C-alpha positions as CSV (number, residue, x, y, z in Angstrom):
1,M,-57.9,45.6,25.9
2,P,-54.9,45.1,23.5
3,H,-53.3,41.7,23.2
4,R,-50.0,41.3,25.0
5,V,-47.3,38.7,24.3
6,S,-45.1,37.1,27.0
7,I,-42.4,34.7,25.8
8,D,-40.3,32.4,27.8
9,A,-37.0,32.7,26.0
10,A,-36.0,29.1,26.9
11,E,-39.1,27.8,24.9
12,A,-39.5,30.5,22.3
13,H,-38.2,28.3,19.5
14,I,-40.1,25.1,20.3
15,L,-43.0,23.9,18.1
16,P,-46.5,24.1,19.5
17,T,-47.2,21.2,21.8
18,K,-50.3,20.1,19.9
19,H,-47.9,18.8,17.2
20,R,-45.5,17.0,19.5
21,K,-45.4,13.2,18.9
22,D,-43.0,10.3,19.2
23,I,-40.2,10.5,16.7
24,N,-40.9,8.2,13.7
25,L,-37.4,8.0,12.3
26,P,-35.2,4.9,12.1
27,Q,-32.6,4.8,14.8
28,Q,-30.0,3.5,12.4
29,M,-30.4,6.7,10.3
30,I,-30.1,8.9,13.4
31,D,-27.0,7.0,14.7
32,E,-25.2,7.2,11.3
33,A,-25.9,10.9,11.0
34,R,-24.3,11.6,14.4
35,Q,-21.0,9.9,13.7
36,P,-19.0,12.8,12.1
37,Q,-16.9,14.9,14.5
38,R,-18.5,18.4,14.6
39,I,-16.4,21.2,13.1
40,P,-17.1,24.9,12.3
41,F,-18.3,26.0,8.9
42,S,-15.6,27.1,6.4
43,A,-16.7,28.6,3.1
44,E,-13.5,27.4,1.5
45,K,-13.9,23.8,2.6
46,H,-17.7,23.4,2.5
47,L,-19.0,25.3,-0.5
48,R,-18.7,24.1,-4.1
49,F,-20.6,26.2,-6.6
50,Q,-21.4,25.2,-10.2
51,E,-23.7,26.9,-12.7
52,P,-27.0,25.2,-13.4
53,E,-27.7,24.0,-16.9
54,K,-30.7,26.4,-17.2
55,I,-32.7,29.0,-15.4
56,H,-36.4,28.9,-16.4
57,T,-38.1,32.3,-16.6
58,T,-41.6,33.3,-15.5
59,Q,-42.5,34.1,-19.2
60,E,-41.4,30.6,-20.2
61,L,-43.7,29.1,-17.6
62,G,-46.7,31.2,-18.8
63,L,-46.7,33.4,-15.7
64,G,-45.8,36.7,-17.4
65,K,-44.5,39.6,-15.2
66,V,-45.0,38.4,-11.7
67,G,-43.0,38.5,-8.5
68,I,-39.7,40.4,-8.0
69,S,-37.7,38.7,-10.8
70,D,-38.2,37.0,-14.1
71,H,-36.3,34.0,-12.8
72,A,-38.8,31.3,-11.9
73,V,-36.8,28.1,-11.1
74,T,-33.3,26.9,-11.8
75,E,-32.1,23.5,-12.8
76,P,-30.1,21.8,-10.0
77,F,-26.6,23.3,-9.2
78,S,-23.8,22.3,-6.9
79,I,-23.7,24.2,-3.6
80,F,-22.4,22.0,-0.6
81,T,-19.5,19.6,-0.4
82,P,-20.0,16.0,1.0
83,E,-18.4,17.1,4.3
84,A,-20.8,20.0,4.6
85,I,-23.8,17.7,4.1
86,Q,-22.4,15.3,6.9
87,Q,-22.2,18.3,9.3
88,I,-25.7,19.5,8.5
89,R,-27.1,16.0,8.9
90,A,-25.3,15.6,12.2
91,E,-27.0,18.8,13.5
92,I,-30.5,18.0,12.3
93,F,-30.4,14.5,13.8
94,S,-29.0,15.6,17.2
95,D,-31.0,15.0,20.4
96,E,-31.6,18.7,20.9
97,V,-33.1,19.2,17.4
98,L,-35.2,16.1,17.3
99,N,-36.6,16.6,20.8
100,Q,-37.4,20.2,20.4
101,H,-37.9,20.9,16.7
102,Y,-39.0,17.7,14.9
103,C,-42.7,17.1,14.0
104,P,-44.1,14.1,12.0
105,T,-46.2,15.0,9.0
106,S,-47.4,11.4,8.4
107,P,-46.4,7.9,9.6
108,T,-43.4,8.0,7.2
109,S,-42.5,11.7,7.0
110,G,-41.7,14.6,9.2
111,Q,-40.1,18.1,9.3
112,I,-37.7,20.2,11.4
113,R,-37.8,23.9,11.7
114,G,-36.9,26.7,14.1
115,H,-33.6,25.1,15.1
116,C,-31.3,27.9,13.6
117,P,-29.2,29.4,14.9
118,T,-29.1,28.0,18.4
119,A,-29.2,24.3,17.8
120,A,-27.6,24.2,14.4
121,P,-24.7,26.7,14.2
122,F,-23.0,25.0,11.2
123,T,-26.3,25.1,9.2
124,Y,-26.9,28.7,10.1
125,A,-23.4,29.8,9.3
126,A,-23.6,28.1,5.9
127,W,-26.9,29.6,4.8
128,T,-26.0,33.1,6.0
129,S,-22.4,33.2,4.6
130,P,-21.8,36.0,2.2
131,E,-20.8,33.5,-0.5
132,V,-24.1,31.6,-0.3
133,V,-26.2,34.8,-0.1
134,A,-24.4,36.1,-3.2
135,W,-24.9,32.9,-5.1
136,V,-28.5,32.5,-4.3
137,S,-29.1,36.1,-5.3
138,K,-27.4,35.4,-8.6
139,M,-29.6,32.4,-9.2
140,A,-32.7,34.4,-8.4
141,G,-31.7,37.4,-10.5
142,V,-32.3,39.8,-7.6
143,E,-30.4,40.7,-4.4
144,L,-31.9,38.6,-1.6
145,V,-31.3,37.9,2.1
146,P,-32.5,35.0,4.3
147,A,-36.1,35.9,5.2
148,I,-36.0,35.3,9.0
149,D,-33.9,32.9,11.2
150,Y,-37.0,30.7,11.9
151,D,-37.1,29.8,8.2
152,I,-33.4,29.0,7.7
153,G,-32.7,25.3,7.2
154,H,-36.3,24.0,7.3
155,V,-36.0,20.2,6.8
156,N,-38.5,17.9,5.0
157,I,-38.0,14.1,5.6
158,A,-39.7,11.4,3.6
159,L,-39.0,7.7,4.4
160,P,-39.6,4.6,2.3
161,K,-43.2,3.3,2.6
162,P,-44.8,0.1,1.5
163,D,-45.8,-0.1,-2.1
164,G,-49.4,0.8,-2.7
165,V,-49.8,2.7,0.6
166,E,-51.1,6.2,0.3
167,E,-51.0,8.5,3.3
168,K,-53.2,11.4,4.0
169,I,-51.3,14.7,4.3
170,V,-52.3,18.3,4.9
171,A,-50.7,20.9,2.7
172,P,-49.3,24.1,4.3
173,G,-52.0,26.4,5.5
174,E,-54.8,23.9,4.8
175,Q,-55.5,22.7,8.4
176,K,-59.0,23.8,9.3
177,E,-59.9,26.1,12.2
178,G,-60.4,24.1,15.3
179,E,-59.1,20.9,13.8
180,V,-56.6,18.9,15.9
181,S,-54.2,16.5,14.2
182,E,-51.4,14.4,15.4
183,Y,-49.4,15.4,12.3
184,C,-48.0,18.8,11.1
185,E,-48.9,20.2,7.7
186,S,-46.6,18.9,5.0
187,A,-44.7,20.2,2.0
188,F,-45.8,17.0,0.2
189,G,-49.0,18.7,-0.9
190,W,-49.7,21.5,-3.5
191,H,-48.8,24.9,-2.1
192,T,-47.2,28.3,-2.7
193,D,-44.4,29.5,-0.4
194,S,-44.7,32.2,2.3
195,Y,-41.7,34.1,1.0
196,A,-40.6,35.2,-2.5
197,F,-37.8,32.7,-3.1
198,V,-36.7,29.4,-1.6
199,C,-33.4,27.5,-2.1
200,V,-33.9,23.8,-1.7
201,A,-30.8,21.6,-1.0
202,M,-30.7,17.8,-1.1
203,L,-29.3,16.0,1.9
204,S,-29.9,12.5,0.6
205,D,-28.0,10.2,-1.8
206,C,-30.4,10.1,-4.8
207,T,-28.6,7.3,-6.7
208,G,-31.2,5.0,-8.2
209,M,-34.0,7.0,-6.7
210,V,-37.4,6.8,-8.4
211,G,-39.6,9.9,-7.8
212,G,-38.5,12.7,-5.5
213,E,-39.1,15.4,-8.1
214,T,-40.9,18.7,-7.7
215,F,-44.1,19.2,-9.7
216,I,-44.8,22.9,-10.7
217,R,-48.1,24.1,-12.1
218,T,-47.5,26.6,-14.9
219,G,-49.5,29.6,-15.9
220,T,-51.4,27.6,-18.5
221,G,-52.4,25.0,-15.9
222,E,-50.0,22.3,-17.1
223,V,-47.8,20.5,-14.6
224,M,-44.0,20.7,-15.2
225,K,-41.8,18.1,-13.6
226,A,-38.7,19.8,-12.2
227,R,-35.7,17.5,-12.0
228,G,-34.9,16.8,-8.3
229,P,-31.5,17.9,-7.0
230,Q,-28.8,15.3,-6.2
231,L,-26.8,15.1,-3.0
232,G,-25.1,18.4,-2.3
233,T,-27.0,20.3,-5.0
234,A,-29.9,22.7,-4.8
235,V,-32.5,24.6,-6.8
236,V,-33.7,28.2,-6.4
237,M,-37.4,28.8,-7.0
238,Q,-39.7,31.8,-6.9
239,G,-42.0,29.7,-4.9
240,A,-44.4,32.4,-3.8
241,Y,-45.8,32.6,-7.3
242,L,-45.3,29.0,-8.5
243,P,-47.8,26.4,-7.1
244,H,-45.6,23.3,-6.5
245,Q,-45.5,20.0,-4.7
246,A,-42.6,17.9,-3.5
247,T,-43.0,14.2,-4.2
248,A,-41.7,11.4,-2.0
249,A,-39.2,8.9,-3.4
250,R,-40.5,5.4,-4.1
251,G,-38.7,2.2,-3.2
252,N,-36.1,1.9,-0.6
253,H,-34.9,5.5,-0.5
254,E,-35.1,8.3,2.0
255,R,-35.6,11.9,0.7
256,I,-34.3,14.6,3.0
257,S,-34.2,18.2,1.7
258,M,-33.4,21.5,3.4
259,V,-35.3,24.7,2.5
260,T,-34.2,28.2,3.3
261,S,-36.6,31.1,2.5
262,W,-35.4,34.4,1.0
263,R,-36.8,37.9,0.7
264,P,-35.7,41.0,-1.2
265,K,-32.8,42.9,0.4
266,C,-34.0,46.3,-0.8
267,P,-36.5,47.6,1.7
268,L,-38.3,49.5,-1.1
269,M,-39.0,46.4,-3.2
270,K,-42.4,44.6,-3.2
271,D,-42.6,42.2,-0.4
272,H,-45.9,40.3,-0.1
273,T,-44.7,37.8,2.6
274,M,-47.6,35.7,3.8
275,M,-47.4,33.4,6.8
276,R,-50.4,31.3,6.0
277,G,-48.2,28.3,5.2
278,T,-46.1,28.5,8.3
279,K,-48.4,29.6,11.2
280,N,-49.6,26.1,11.9
281,I,-46.1,24.6,12.1
282,S,-44.4,27.3,14.1
283,H,-44.1,28.8,17.5
284,L,-46.2,31.8,16.8
285,P,-44.7,34.4,19.2
286,M,-41.2,33.8,17.7
287,L,-42.5,33.7,14.2
288,Y,-44.5,36.9,14.7
289,H,-41.5,38.7,16.4
290,Q,-39.1,37.9,13.6
291,Y,-41.7,38.9,10.9
292,A,-42.6,42.1,12.6
293,E,-39.0,43.1,13.3
294,Y,-37.8,42.9,9.7
295,R,-40.9,44.5,8.4
296,M,-40.6,47.4,10.8
297,E,-36.9,47.8,10.0
298,N,-37.9,48.0,6.3
299,L,-40.6,50.6,7.1
300,E,-38.1,52.6,9.2
301,E,-35.7,52.7,6.3
302,R,-38.4,53.7,3.9
303,V,-39.4,56.7,6.1
304,R,-35.8,57.8,6.5
305,R,-35.2,57.7,2.7
306,E,-38.4,59.6,2.1
307,A,-37.5,62.2,4.7
308,R,-34.1,62.8,3.1
309,S,-35.9,63.1,-0.3
310,L,-38.3,65.7,1.2
311,R,-35.4,67.8,2.6
312,K,-33.6,67.7,-0.8
313,R,-36.7,68.8,-2.7
314,R,-37.3,71.6,-0.2
315,A,-33.8,72.9,-0.6
316,L,-34.1,72.9,-4.4
317,E,-37.7,74.2,-4.6
318,P,-38.8,75.7,-1.3
319,E,-41.9,77.3,-2.7
320,K,-43.3,74.0,-4.1
321,F,-44.7,70.8,-2.5
322,D,-45.8,67.7,-4.5
323,V,-48.8,66.7,-2.6
324,V,-49.8,64.0,-5.1
325,R,-46.4,62.3,-4.8
326,M,-46.6,62.5,-1.0
327,R,-50.0,61.0,-0.8
328,T,-49.0,58.2,-3.2
329,W,-46.0,57.3,-0.9
330,L,-48.2,57.4,2.2
331,E,-50.8,55.1,0.5
332,E,-48.0,52.6,-0.4
333,Q,-46.9,52.5,3.3
334,R,-50.5,52.1,4.4
335,D,-50.8,49.1,2.1
336,Y,-47.6,47.7,3.6
337,I,-49.0,48.1,7.1
338,D,-52.3,46.6,6.1
339,D,-50.4,43.6,4.9
340,M,-48.9,43.3,8.3
341,L,-52.3,43.6,10.0
342,R,-53.6,40.8,7.8
343,E,-50.7,38.5,8.8
344,L,-50.5,39.3,12.5
345,Q,-53.9,37.8,13.4
346,V,-54.8,36.4,16.8
347,D,-55.0,32.6,16.3
348,R,-56.9,31.2,19.2
349,R,-56.0,27.6,18.3
350,V,-52.5,28.1,19.6
351,L,-51.9,31.5,21.1
352,G,-53.9,31.0,24.3
353,S,-51.1,28.9,25.8
354,Y,-48.4,31.3,24.9
355,G,-49.1,34.4,26.9
356,F,-51.7,36.2,24.9
357,E,-54.3,37.8,27.1
358,T,-57.6,39.5,26.1
């Protein structure tokens, strides 16, 4: 019998219960973040763009022609004003977000995801504004859109820890089948991203910070240290093709970053989205819904465009039919659907309690 999904809308955005745990964040940090009066997003007031010093290419990093653009990673560039950062922090440290969307990844780190748009309207409005979409696309060298709502404004939090203390973390997608952990998988481990591009914005004051950079493994196997962004700045990276690792700050510094994932806007462009790195830290029915919806919309547009093309060719040459071209197009769509079948797997570790019946 086919599997059937039943979702309670009131709980569709909440992280799987196996990852819920007491909040391990300092109360002082939470209280300070909540002080600003909440205001709506304004592009004129809350955005401040400035070109990066350099955009590194895939060729420069020894990767050749991979991905959907030759832009690999930017140097940090200005994106959000101090007031915007205050508003974003006020949202992510709200009771609603912490109680429903926060998950520790170690005794001194944690993450927040799935809170946009409902619990974080300012954050959602900022990342989806036409100005930010256009700027990120410019930095990436290709027209992009935010991937799905669930992956807008993902937050990674790293707190100071005692000198010499090393904490075991699990990188995205590395938790073993049947393994139960009190901690979510963490971005502070080597990984590639689920989506083509990410934009990583810094929400912490990095003055005097030691560490906090991102390490990138190049095509030659060498490790490149990417300069970490400062408060209100960001980097854009083609993270699906660049193995990378965020590093925690050392000493008496927090490191809070916000990551929004991006995919190509054009429905005809290559899109090898893989959810391996997000399945274990997401509410799967909501993640699957948003993934399947955008992929089906892309497929729908592909079919419409091909149908228009067929009609035009028939009007011009009614006695001819290019069967090789037609078969090639159909095979490409079959590959696209096969990709979806690979991603939309029944995961019995978490789906059993969310309405999947066999």
